[in-house]
N, C-alpha and C positions, 0 to 999 in steps of 0.2 A: 785674137779673141773674136770667136763668133759673133755676129749679130745676134742681142738678146731680145727678145720680145716678151715684156713683162706685163702685156694688157691681159689682165686675168678676164676680161668681160667676154672675151669670145669663147671662153673654155666653158664647155657643158660638164659639169660633173654629176653624175648619177647617184643620187643618193640612195642608199642600201636601206631596207628595212632591218628593224633590230633583230640582231640574232641571224642574219643571214652570213653566208660564209665569203670570203673573198679570196683571190690568190695574191698573195704578197709575195713581193720579190725582195730579199734583202741582201745588202752589199757590206760585207763585212761580217765576219764571225767570232768577234772578239767577246768581251765582257757583254756588252749591250747587246749587239747582234746575236751573238750564242742564246741570249736569255730570251729575247724577242722570237727567237726563232722555237725555243721551247714553249713558251707562253701560248704563241698563236699557234701553233700545231694543236696546243692540247685543247684549245677554243673550236678547233675544227676547220680552222682557215689551211688552205694550200698554200704551202710556202716554199720558194724556190731561194736558195742561200748560196751566196759565193762569197770567196775569198781572193786574196791574192796569189795564194799558191795552188789555184786550181781544185776542181771537184774531187779529185782522188784524195784530198786531203781532211775532206770532210764527211768521209764514209762513216765514222763513230757517231758524228752528230746525226747524220742522216738514219742511221740504223736506231738511235734514242728516240728519235721524234717524228721519224715518219717524211722530215722534209725532204726534197729533192735537189742535190749539188748540183749546181749548174756554174757555169762562167759568168763574170761579172757582166757581160753584155748579155746573155741569156735572162739575167737575174732583173734586168733592167727592162727589158720587154716581154717578160710572163706575168707580171702582176698588174691587177687594177691601183694598187698603192706598192710603191717602189721605197725602201726605207734605205739610205745612204747612212753607214755608221762606220764610219773610217777615222784614223787620225787626219788632222784637217791638212798636215804637211803632204798627204798621199792625195789630198782630191786633184791638184792639177795632173797626176799621172793616171786619172782614168782616161778610158779612151774618149778622144776627142768627139766620136760619134755615137757616145754612149746611148743616146736618147733619139739619135734619128731614127726616124719613122713610128715612134712611139707616138699613141692617140695622145692628143691633147687633154683628153678626159682622165689621164693617169696621174694619180696623186705622188707628187715626191717628198718625202720626210727625211728632213736633217735633224742627227741626232748629234751634229759635232759640236765640241767645245775647242777653243783657241788656248794652247798651253805654251806660250812661247820660251819659257825657261825651260820647262821640263820635257819637252817634247818636238814641238814644230819649228822651234825658232822663229825668226823676226817676218810677220806678213804685213807690208808696207800700209796697205789699204784699210786692214782692221787697225791697225796702230794709229791710223788717221780719223778715226772713227766710224769706219763702216761697221755696221753689225756682223757677226760671225755669219749668219744666215744670208745676209745680203751677199756676201764674199762667196759663199757655197754656191748661190744660185747663180749668180756670175758665172763661176768657173763651169757650172753643168750646163748652162743655156736654158735652164729650166725653173719656175717658178718652184719655190717649197714652202714646205708648211714646218715651223721648228718645235719639236717636241723631245721627250725622254732625254734632255741631255742634263737634268739638274737632279737625276736620282741614281743613286747608286746600283749597282747591276744585281746584287744580291738582294736588296729591298726589292727592286722590279720583280725579280722571280719569287719572293717569300711572303711580302707584307699584302699585295693585293686582298683585299675584303669585298664581299656583297655590298651592293648600293643598299645605303641608307645606315650602314654600321656606323655608330658614333666614332667621331675622330678618324674618319677615315683619310687616309691618304691621299692628297690632290697633287696634279701636275699640271703645269702652265703649258698651255697650245699657242704659238703665234702664226699668223700668218693673213695674208692679204685677199684670200678668197674665200668668201663665208662659207660655200657649198662645200669645197674641199676640207676646211677647217672643221666644219662639222662631221665629217667621216672621221678624221682624226680624233676628234674629242669623243665620237661614240665607241674608237677602237679603245681610247684609254678606261673610258668606263668599263669596257669588256673585260680589260683585262684587270680590273679591280680597284681603279682609283678614280676619286674624283676627278673631272677634267673641267680647268677654268681658260675661258677664253681670255688671252693674254694680250689681245689688240693685234695690229699690224706687224708685218715684218720690221718696219722701222721701230718698233717698242720692245723687240725680240732682246735687245741689251739687257731689258729689266730680268733676264731669267740666265745670265751668261754667269761664267766663275767671278766669283767675287761680291755676287749681288747677295741680297739678304734670303732670298729664295733658293739659292745654289745649295744643293748637297744636303737640303733639310727636310725633313717629313711632316709639314704642316697638314691641316686639313684646308679644305676649300677658303675658308674664312682666313687663315693664316697665310696662305698663297696670295690672296689678293692683296692684305695687308703688306706682304713683303716685297710685291709687285710695286705697291705705290712709294715704299719706302727706298727703293731703288735710286742710286745717284747714277747718272750716265759718264762721270769720270772714271775710267778704269782704273782700280787701285793699284800700286807700283807694284804688287808682287804678280800680277795678271799681266803685266806689259813687259817688252822685250828688254833684256838689260843691254847696256853697252858690251862691247865687244871686250873680253877679260873680267868682266865682273863674274863673282862667285855667288854661289847661294840658290836655292831653289825653293819654289812656291810648295806648300802641299795640295795634291789635287784628290777630287773624286774618281 
């Protein structure tokens, strides 16, 4: 494991003015990655999108959206903000030098959820109590902001509404750097959702699968209430089962 410096205090995040366009790298073109590619390009952001199969497999998405299909490494090195949205079991398979040479002020967003029974298998550190995003940032060697993990992709695509709309859906955002988190909160708002500061990354368990806010379309007040009602104990259906056990939990 590479040395990981999680000291955000030395990291200078350049806050952008409202409506300013960004270069956004997206690693993963599945349900959430594809949706964010579509929504971000529609807002005028320049998106560099990658998947594990190579740029040539993203020609249709590129033609639809105007996003540029690139390699995973290029996606990590092309954006002011980079979104990692792949199955958690595949995080350790990303290039070990993925962020080598990438400026410290590039923001990394983690959308990942741990589905041990359905997809990812057992991850010992998460089973022992590490939050999902703390585990992701350890693998990446970069601090991350947790966002976009508790909403269905179709809802992310279709249910954004203008600021001030009654009962506008809200999304929680957790992270340890206030300036970086502010940029992500702003992006959430631009996408049509109220953004709720969910605290530091050590509190991001409050938006993991099985918590009251997960896969729910609450407004801002509802999100804050759900976050406050979350229990740190992971429910059995969201923990790895012993070998030979049967049954799957429902996932978003």
